[in-house]
C-alpha positions in Angstrom: 28.3 27.1 -33.3 26.5 27.1 -30.4 25.9 23.7 -28.1 22.0 23.9 -27.5 20.0 21.6 -25.6 15.9 20.5 -26.4 14.1 19.4 -23.2 10.7 18.2 -23.7 9.4 18.0 -19.9 5.7 15.3 -21.0 4.0 13.5 -18.7 5.6 10.4 -16.8 9.4 11.5 -18.9 12.0 14.4 -19.1 13.7 13.7 -22.2 16.7 15.7 -24.0 18.2 16.0 -27.2 22.0 18.2 -27.5 23.1 19.3 -30.8 25.1 21.9 -32.2 23.8 24.2 -34.8 25.2 27.3 -37.2 24.5 30.3 -37.4 23.2 28.8 -41.4 20.3 26.3 -39.3 22.5 23.5 -40.0 22.4 21.2 -37.1 25.0 18.6 -35.9 22.7 16.0 -33.0 25.7 14.3 -30.9 22.9 12.4 -28.4 19.6 12.0 -26.7 18.7 10.9 -23.3 16.0 10.5 -21.2 14.7 10.9 -17.8 11.6 10.0 -15.1 9.3 13.4 -14.9 9.8 15.2 -11.7 6.1 16.4 -10.4 3.3 17.3 -12.3 5.1 18.7 -16.2 5.3 22.4 -15.8 5.6 22.8 -12.4 8.9 23.7 -10.3 9.0 20.4 -8.9 10.1 19.2 -12.6 13.6 21.0 -12.3 15.5 17.3 -11.1 14.2 15.6 -14.1 15.4 18.0 -16.5 18.9 18.3 -14.2 18.8 15.0 -14.6 18.5 14.6 -18.1 20.8 16.9 -19.8 23.3 15.7 -17.6 23.3 12.5 -19.2 22.7 14.4 -22.3 25.7 16.1 -21.8 27.5 12.9 -20.9 26.5 11.2 -24.0 27.8 13.6 -26.0 31.0 14.5 -24.1 30.3 17.6 -22.7 30.2 19.7 -19.8 27.5 22.0 -18.9 30.3 24.8 -18.9 29.9 24.5 -23.2 26.3 24.4 -23.3 24.9 28.2 -24.4 21.3 27.4 -24.3 18.9 25.0 -23.4 15.2 25.0 -25.3 12.5 24.0 -22.8 8.8 23.1 -24.5 5.6 25.4 -23.5 4.8 22.3 -21.3 1.2 23.4 -19.5 0.6 21.7 -16.1 -1.8 19.0 -17.3 -3.1 17.0 -14.8 -5.5 13.1 -15.5 -7.5 11.2 -12.5 -8.6 8.2 -13.1 -12.2 6.7 -11.1 -13.9 3.5 -11.3 -17.2 3.2 -9.5 -19.2 -0.3 -9.6 -22.5 0.8 -10.9 -24.6 -2.5 -10.4 -24.8 -5.3 -7.7 -25.8 -8.1 -6.8 -27.6 -8.9 -3.5 -28.4 -11.5 -1.8 -31.9 -11.8 0.4 -33.2 -13.8 3.4 -30.1 -16.7 3.1 -30.4 -17.7 0.0 -26.5 -18.5 -1.1 -25.5 -19.0 -4.7 -21.4 -19.3 -5.7 -19.0 -20.2 -5.0 -16.0 -21.5 -6.9 -13.0 -22.6 -4.6 -10.0 -23.9 -5.9 -10.6 -27.9 -5.4 -14.7 -28.9 -5.1 -14.9 -32.7 -5.4 -16.7 -35.1 -7.5 -18.5 -34.6 -10.6 -22.2 -33.8 -11.7 -24.6 -31.9 -10.5 -26.8 -33.0 -7.4 -30.4 -31.8 -6.4 -32.1 -32.8 -3.2 -32.7 -31.1 -0.1 -30.1 -29.1 2.3 -29.9 -31.3 6.1 -27.7 -31.1 8.2 -24.9 -33.8 8.8 -25.9 -34.4 12.3 -29.2 -34.9 10.6 -28.1 -37.4 8.3 -28.6 -40.3 9.9 -32.3 -39.6 10.6 -33.1 -39.5 6.7 -36.0 -40.9 5.2 -34.7 -44.3 3.0 -35.3 -42.3 -0.6 -35.4 -38.7 -0.1 -32.9 -36.6 -1.9 -30.5 -34.8 0.0 -27.6 -32.3 0.1 -26.0 -32.9 3.1 -24.5 -30.0 5.0 -21.4 -30.0 6.5 -20.0 -27.9 9.2 -17.3 -27.0 11.3 -15.2 -29.4 13.1 -16.5 -32.1 11.1 -13.8 -34.4 10.2 -13.4 -35.5 6.8 -12.7 -39.1 7.4 -16.5 -38.8 9.6 -17.7 -36.9 6.7 -17.2 -40.0 3.9 -18.1 -42.5 6.4 -21.6 -40.8 7.4 -22.5 -40.3 3.8 -21.3 -43.5 3.0 -23.1 -45.2 5.9 -26.7 -43.0 4.7 -26.2 -43.7 1.1 -26.2 -47.9 1.8 -29.8 -47.3 3.7 -31.3 -45.9 0.8 -30.5 -42.6 1.5 -30.2 -40.5 -2.0 -27.4 -38.0 -0.7 -26.8 -36.3 -3.8 -24.0 -33.5 -3.0 -22.6 -32.1 -0.2 -21.7 -28.5 1.4 -18.5 -29.1 3.4 -16.8 -25.6 5.3 -13.7 -26.9 5.4 -10.9 -27.4 2.3 -11.6 -31.3 1.8 -13.8 -31.2 -0.8 -11.6 -33.9 -2.4 -10.5 -36.1 0.9 -14.3 -36.7 1.3 -14.7 -37.2 -2.4 -12.1 -40.3 -2.4 -13.2 -41.5 0.1 -16.9 -42.5 -1.0 -18.2 -45.4 -2.7 -20.7 -43.3 -5.2 -19.0 -40.0 -6.8 -21.6 -36.8 -5.7 -20.2 -33.7 -6.4 -19.1 -31.6 -3.0 -18.3 -27.6 -2.8 -16.2 -26.4 0.0 -14.9 -23.9 1.8 -18.4 -22.1 2.7 -17.2 -19.8 5.0 -20.4 -19.1 6.5 -21.6 -22.9 6.4 -24.0 -21.7 10.0 -26.3 -19.7 7.5 -26.9 -21.3 4.6 -30.6 -22.2 4.9 -31.5 -26.2 6.3 -34.6 -27.9 4.5 -34.6 -25.9 1.6 -33.9 -26.9 -2.4 -30.8 -26.7 -3.7 -28.5 -27.8 -5.8 -25.1 -28.4 -6.0 -23.0 -28.9 -9.6 -19.3 -29.4 -9.7 -17.7 -29.1 -13.8 -14.8 -31.5 -14.7 -10.6 -30.0 -15.0 -10.8 -27.4 -17.5 -14.6 -27.0 -17.9 -17.2 -25.0 -16.4 -20.6 -25.3 -14.8 -23.8 -25.9 -17.7 -26.9 -25.8 -15.4 -26.5 -23.5 -13.1 -24.9 -20.8 -14.9 -27.9 -21.6 -16.9 -31.4 -19.4 -16.0 -33.7 -22.2 -17.5 -31.1 -24.7 -16.4 -31.9 -23.7 -12.5 -35.8 -23.2 -14.0 -35.0 -26.7 -14.1 -33.8 -28.0 -11.6 -36.2 -25.4 -9.2 -39.5 -26.1 -11.6 -40.3 -22.8 -11.4 -42.4 -20.5 -13.5 -41.6 -18.0 -16.8 -42.3 -15.1 -14.1 -39.5 -16.8 -11.3 -37.1 -17.6 -14.3 -37.3 -13.8 -14.1 -35.9 -13.6 -10.4 -33.1 -16.0 -11.4 -31.6 -14.5 -14.2 -28.8 -13.0 -11.6 -27.9 -15.7 -10.3 -27.5 -17.8 -13.3 -25.5 -14.8 -14.4 -23.3 -14.3 -11.1 -22.5 -18.6 -11.6 -21.2 -18.1 -15.4 -17.5 -19.2 -15.7 -17.5 -21.0 -12.7 -16.2 -24.5 -11.9 -18.6 -25.1 -9.0 -21.7 -23.6 -6.9 -24.4 -24.3 -5.2 -28.0 -22.7 -5.1 -30.6 -22.8 -2.1 -34.2 -22.1 -3.2 -35.9 -20.5 -0.1 -40.0 -19.2 -0.2 -38.5 -15.1 1.1 -34.8 -15.3 -1.0 -34.5 -13.1 -4.0 -31.4 -12.5 -6.1 -31.2 -9.6 -7.5 -29.4 -6.8 -9.4 -29.1 -3.2 -7.8 -27.9 -0.5 -9.3 -25.8 1.7 -7.8 -26.3 5.9 -8.7 -22.9 7.0 -9.3 -23.8 10.7 -9.5 -24.8 12.9 -12.2 -21.3 14.5 -14.6 -22.3 18.0 -16.4 -20.4 19.3 -19.7 -20.9 22.6 -20.3 -18.9 23.9 -24.0 -19.0 26.7 -25.1 -22.5 26.8 -27.5 -24.3 24.0 -25.1 -24.8 21.8 -21.7 -25.6 18.3 -21.1 -26.0 16.3 -17.9 -25.8 12.6 -17.6 -26.2 10.5 -15.2 -22.3 8.2 -14.8 -24.0 4.9 -14.1 -25.2 5.3 -17.6 -22.5 4.1 -19.1 -19.7 5.0 -20.8 -21.5 5.4 -24.6 -24.1 8.4 -22.4 -21.3 9.8 -21.5 -19.4 10.3 -24.1 -22.3 11.4 -26.3 -23.1 13.8 -24.1 -19.7 14.9 -24.8 -19.9 14.9 -28.2 -22.4 17.5 -28.5 -21.0 20.3 -26.2 -17.5 20.3 -27.8 -15.3 22.1 -27.1 -15.5 20.9 -23.3 -15.2 24.6 -21.4 -15.6 23.1 -17.8 -16.9 19.2 -15.9 -18.6 19.2 -12.7 -19.5 16.1 -10.7 -22.8 16.2 -8.2 -21.9 17.4 -5.1 -21.1 14.0 -2.7 -21.0 11.4 -5.0 -17.9 9.6 -6.1 -17.9 11.4 -9.6 -18.0 14.5 -7.9 -15.1 13.5 -5.7 -13.0 12.5 -8.5 -13.2 15.4 -10.4 -13.1 17.7 -6.9 -9.9 16.2 -6.1 -8.0 17.1 -9.6 -9.0 20.5 -8.7 -7.8 20.3 -5.5 -4.7 19.4 -6.8 -3.6 21.4 -9.7 -4.7 24.5 -7.7 -2.0 23.2 -4.8 0.7 22.8 -7.8 0.5 25.7 -9.7 -0.9 28.5 -7.0 -4.0 29.2 -8.7 -7.4 29.1 -7.0 -9.3 26.1 -7.2 -12.3 28.0 -9.6 -9.8 28.8 -12.0 -9.2 25.4 -12.8 -10.8 23.8 -15.2 -11.2 20.0 -16.8 -10.6 20.0 -20.5 -11.4 16.7 -21.2 -13.2 13.6 -20.2 -12.9 9.5 -20.9 -15.6 7.2 -20.2 -14.9 3.3 -20.3 -17.3 0.7 -19.9 -15.6 -1.7 -17.6 -16.1 -4.3 -15.2 -15.3 -4.8 -11.9 -14.9 -8.4 -8.8 -16.8 -7.6 -6.3 -18.2 -9.8 -3.5 -21.3 -10.7 -3.4 -23.8 -8.7 -1.3 -25.3 -11.5 1.4 -23.0 -14.4 0.0 -21.9 -16.9 2.8 -19.2 -18.3 0.8 -16.7 -14.7 -0.3 -18.5 -14.9 -3.6 -17.7 -12.6 -6.2 -19.5 -11.5 -9.6 -18.2 -9.3 -11.4 -20.5 -5.8 -11.8 -20.9 -3.7 -14.5 -18.2 -0.2 -13.6 -17.6 2.7 -15.7 -13.4 4.1 -15.1 -13.7 7.7 -15.5 -10.4 10.0 -16.6 -10.4 12.8 -16.7 -8.1 16.0 -18.0 -6.5 19.7 -16.7 -4.9 22.2 -18.0 -4.3 25.7 -16.7 -2.7 28.9 -17.8 1.0 29.1 -19.6 2.5 31.7 -15.9 3.8 28.5 -13.6 6.3 27.8 -17.0 8.1 31.1 -16.7 8.7 30.0 -13.2 10.6 27.1 -13.8 12.6 28.6 -16.8 13.9 30.4 -14.1 13.7 28.1 -11.9 16.3 26.7 -15.3 18.8 29.5 -15.1 19.3 29.4 -11.5 20.2 25.5 -11.5 22.3 25.9 -15.4 23.9 29.5 -15.3 22.8 29.4 -19.2 19.7 31.1 -21.5 17.1 29.5 -21.2 14.8 30.3 -23.3 10.4 28.5 -23.5 10.1 26.9 -27.1 7.6 27.4 -29.1 3.9 25.5 -28.9 4.3 21.9 -27.1 2.6 20.5 -30.4 3.9 22.7 -33.1 7.7 21.3 -31.4 6.3 17.4 -31.6 5.2 17.6 -35.3 9.1 19.5 -36.2 10.2 16.5 -35.1 7.7 13.6 -35.7 8.9 14.8 -39.5 12.0 13.8 -39.4 10.9 10.2 -39.2 11.9 8.9 -43.0 8.9 8.7 -45.8 6.8 11.4 -43.7 5.6 15.0 -45.4 2.8 17.2 -44.8 0.6 17.2 -44.2 0.4 15.1 -41.4 -1.0 14.1 -37.7 1.0 13.3 -35.1 -0.8 10.8 -32.1 1.5 11.0 -29.1 0.4 8.5 -26.6 1.9 9.3 -23.1 0.5 7.8 -19.4 -2.0 10.2 -18.7 -2.8 11.5 -21.3 -3.3 11.2 -25.7 -2.3 14.3 -27.6 -2.7 14.7 -31.5 -1.7 17.6 -33.7 -2.0 18.0 -37.3 -0.3 20.1 -39.7 -1.5 21.0 -43.3 0.6 23.0 -46.1 0.8 26.1 -44.5 2.3 26.7 -41.0 -0.5 26.7 -38.5 -1.0 23.3 -36.4 -4.1 22.0 -34.9 -3.7 20.2 -31.5 -5.7 18.5 -29.1 -5.3 16.8 -25.5 -7.7 14.4 -24.3 -7.5 12.7 -21.6 -6.9 8.8 -20.8 -3.7 6.9 -22.0 -1.6 3.9 -20.3 -2.5 4.8 -16.4 -6.0 3.9 -17.7 -4.9 1.0 -19.2 -3.5 -0.5 -16.5 -5.9 0.3 -14.3 -8.6 -1.8 -16.6 -6.5 -4.6 -16.5 -5.7 -4.8 -12.6 -10.1 -4.3 -11.9 -11.2 -6.8 -14.8 -8.5 -9.1 -13.7 -9.2 -8.7 -10.1 -5.0 -9.0 -9.3 -5.2 -5.6 -7.0 -1.3 -5.4 -8.2 -1.0 -2.3 -10.5 2.5 -3.1 -10.6 1.5 -6.2 -12.0 -1.1 -5.4 -14.1 1.6 -3.2 -16.2 3.4 -6.1 -16.7 0.6 -7.2 -18.5 0.1 -4.1 -20.2 3.7 -4.0 -21.6 4.6 -7.9 -22.5 2.8 -10.5 -24.4 1.9 -14.2 -22.1 3.0 -18.0 -22.5 1.3 -21.0 -20.4 4.8 -22.6 -18.4 4.0 -26.6 -20.3 7.1 -28.0 -18.9 9.7 -26.8 -17.1 12.0 -26.2 -19.9 9.0 -24.6 -22.5 6.4 -22.1 -22.6 3.9 -22.3 -24.8 3.5 -18.3 -26.5 0.5 -16.4 -26.8 0.9 -17.2 -30.7 1.1 -20.6 -30.2 4.4 -21.1 -30.7 6.7 -23.2 -28.4 9.8 -21.8 -27.0 12.4 -24.2 -24.7 14.9 -23.3 -22.7 18.1 -24.7 -22.0 17.3 -24.5 -17.8 14.6 -25.6 -16.0 12.0 -22.9 -15.6 11.8 -21.5 -11.9 8.7 -23.5 -10.2 7.0 -21.3 -9.4 5.8 -21.0 -12.0 4.8 -24.8 -14.0 2.0 -24.7 -15.6 0.8 -21.3 -14.7 -0.1 -18.1 -16.9 2.5 -16.0 -17.0 4.2 -12.4 -18.3 7.2 -12.8 -20.5 8.9 -9.3 -18.8 12.1 -8.1 -19.7 13.4 -9.2 -16.4 11.8 -13.2 -16.8 8.5 -14.9 -16.2 6.5 -13.3 -14.1 3.6 -16.0 -12.7 -0.1 -14.6 -12.8 -1.7 -15.8 -9.5 -5.1 -16.1 -11.6 -7.5 -18.6 -12.7 -7.9 -17.1 -16.0 -6.5 -18.7 -19.2 -4.0 -17.0 -21.8 -7.2 -16.6 -24.4 -9.0 -14.3 -21.1 -6.0 -12.1 -20.3 -4.9 -11.5 -23.9 -8.4 -10.6 -24.5 -8.7 -8.3 -21.3 -5.2 -6.5 -22.5 -5.9 -6.3 -25.8 -9.9 -5.0 -24.8 -8.8 -2.1 -22.8 -5.7 -0.8 -25.2 -8.7 -0.7 -27.5 -11.0 1.1 -25.4 -8.5 3.6 -24.6 -6.3 3.9 -27.2 -8.0 3.5 -30.4 -11.3 5.7 -29.0 -8.9 8.6 -27.9 -7.4 8.5 -31.1 -9.9 8.3 -33.2 -11.9 11.2 -31.6 -8.6 13.1 -31.6 -7.7 13.1 -35.3 -11.7 14.2 -35.7 -11.3 17.0 -33.8 -8.0 18.2 -35.6 -8.5 17.2 -39.4 -9.0 19.9 -41.5 -13.1 19.6 -41.8 -12.9 17.2 -39.0 -12.8 14.9 -42.5 -10.3 12.0 -41.1 -10.3 11.1 -44.1 -8.6 14.6 -45.0 -5.0 13.3 -42.8 -2.3 11.7 -45.7 -0.4 10.6 -42.6 -0.3 9.9 -39.0 2.7 9.2 -36.9 2.7 7.5 -33.4 4.2 9.1 -31.4 4.9 9.0 -26.6 6.2 5.8 -24.5 3.2 3.7 -24.9 4.1 3.9 -29.1 6.7 1.5 -27.8 4.2 -0.8 -26.9 4.0 -4.3 -29.2 1.1 -4.2 -29.6 -1.2 -0.7 -29.9 0.8 0.7 -32.8 -0.8 -2.4 -34.8 -4.2 -2.1 -33.2 -4.6 2.3 -34.5 -3.1 1.8 -37.7 -5.8 -1.2 -38.2 -8.7 1.6 -37.0 -7.4 4.2 -39.0 -6.7 2.1 -42.4 -9.9 3.1 -43.4 -9.6 6.4 -44.0 -6.7 5.8 -46.2 -4.1 7.0 -43.2 -0.4 6.0 -43.4 0.1 4.8 -39.9 3.0 3.8 -38.2 5.2 4.7 -35.6 7.5 7.4 -35.6 11.3 7.0 -36.3 12.6 10.2 -34.9 16.4 10.9 -36.8 15.9 7.7 -37.6 17.5 6.8 -35.1 15.1 7.8 -31.7 12.2 5.3 -32.6 8.9 7.6 -31.7 10.9 9.0 -28.3 12.0 12.9 -28.6 10.3 14.2 -31.1 9.3 17.2 -28.9 12.9 18.0 -28.0 14.6 17.7 -31.6 11.3 19.7 -32.7 12.7 22.6 -30.2 16.3 22.0 -31.2 15.2 22.8 -35.5 12.9 25.8 -34.5 15.6 27.7 -32.7 18.0 27.1 -35.9 15.2 27.5 -38.4 14.6 30.7 -36.8 18.4 31.7 -36.2 19.0 31.0 -40.0 16.0 33.5 -40.8 17.6 36.0 -38.4 21.2 35.4 -40.2 19.8 35.7 -43.4 17.6 39.1 -42.4 20.8 40.3 -41.9 22.7 39.8 -44.7 
């Protein structure tokens, strides 16, 4: 019996299994382990991670490194996936017009329409005139409330207020007649005076209705059809706000501006296509389909996309000691998304969700660095190190140890940087493909669309369900069920949306509802994993006909996600494919497929040699 270890060096994790292999090919699996991959897959930087995972697996088997006869490593071609996310639209305000704003605590309720006047001008306003009071820096909230009450008693119609300080509620509480008040306008001195304006505040839990509607704005300001067309960007920027201010100036303009982010040139084996990135993800992916299989991709020099692809090439060239000219982009994935951006020209830090494109690119190089890695592993362990078969072949071999599977079978290996697929028919041939975009891109989409600026929190949102803390002793989970606790919950979670993570309830510091966050999370997974799964299966299926695949086994770290496998299974159900999460060797779940396949392939080769000698 020989003691061997199969080691799978992946993009994010390195997995190993230790087994005894007999001369007749019989395998006794002893233990398995996994550890984070050190460095880029398939480079010399992987050695510490391999050493760590081997020690863990040997310890689990009760064996020493000296007992090991051979280490089997996968043919790990270096892969880099890079992400770029660029805004392609921008809301621009010119000539001191103002839109926005959405402070945490506006005051009052309703819609107020009038002419903007400075606070100092309030005593001189004519009786019967409708005004919006602009309360600047240095005005005490009690003085503001007294002046507004006095003006109303004289017959001035104060219909709303715009305030510099965070005083909306304390002013509203002291008024004899409630009016909508928007505060926290940081550039209050730039609010145009003596101009028609409207202030709207919605009740708690609701959003504004008039100023987020193009025709509502047209009604308020008596606009014609052409003017209504011009204010459409204003209405879009205010959708979902609880409060808003719109000031109309004769010269003012609010426009949607399209930002060129560069031209992406895709070169295939038979064709070549160029597409503007700001045309959107659908156009990019259409161009990619026309030129597949992709040989290389280039971005326009001096643009965002050009810089991203250049960084990918430079990183790979540095890690693998090859020239930049030899590095090729083998796949791209474009996803339409949204980015919260400050409204250019806004007076209070207004944000609008602007259109953006997220682009993932993947690079593969030669297998040369793998031989260097094997030599360094041999030096580190002092045992024979064998580079096993093609990674896809080994993954299929490991996946077939899942109970209930048989050939023809397809695998979907869902990682952090890439989505890999392979299909094995009745013969020995395995067809594989590697796709850019996986878990890392999903995390980035969640982070950007929710405006978190916290990748760790976005990762938690991706991996765990949500809940709303309704009291110190119970939460309502995203599926509507209620969960009770015997001990009081942390005070910072009260009345907040939280992630129900393994380490406890983690509050999400946004005003988004459970439903909104869940929608963003699921849509990000669908746009990356489901889209990639379908295009990967199409690439590897016989005659590119997905219906010719009978079984699909989902593997990899992202297969452990609580909803990704279900989303994929639902998407491929219409093709008659039996799809589910793998259970390698009936005990490992979706992990350890390649490591298991390496051992199985080694045992089969040894058995064939024994039979040939016999």
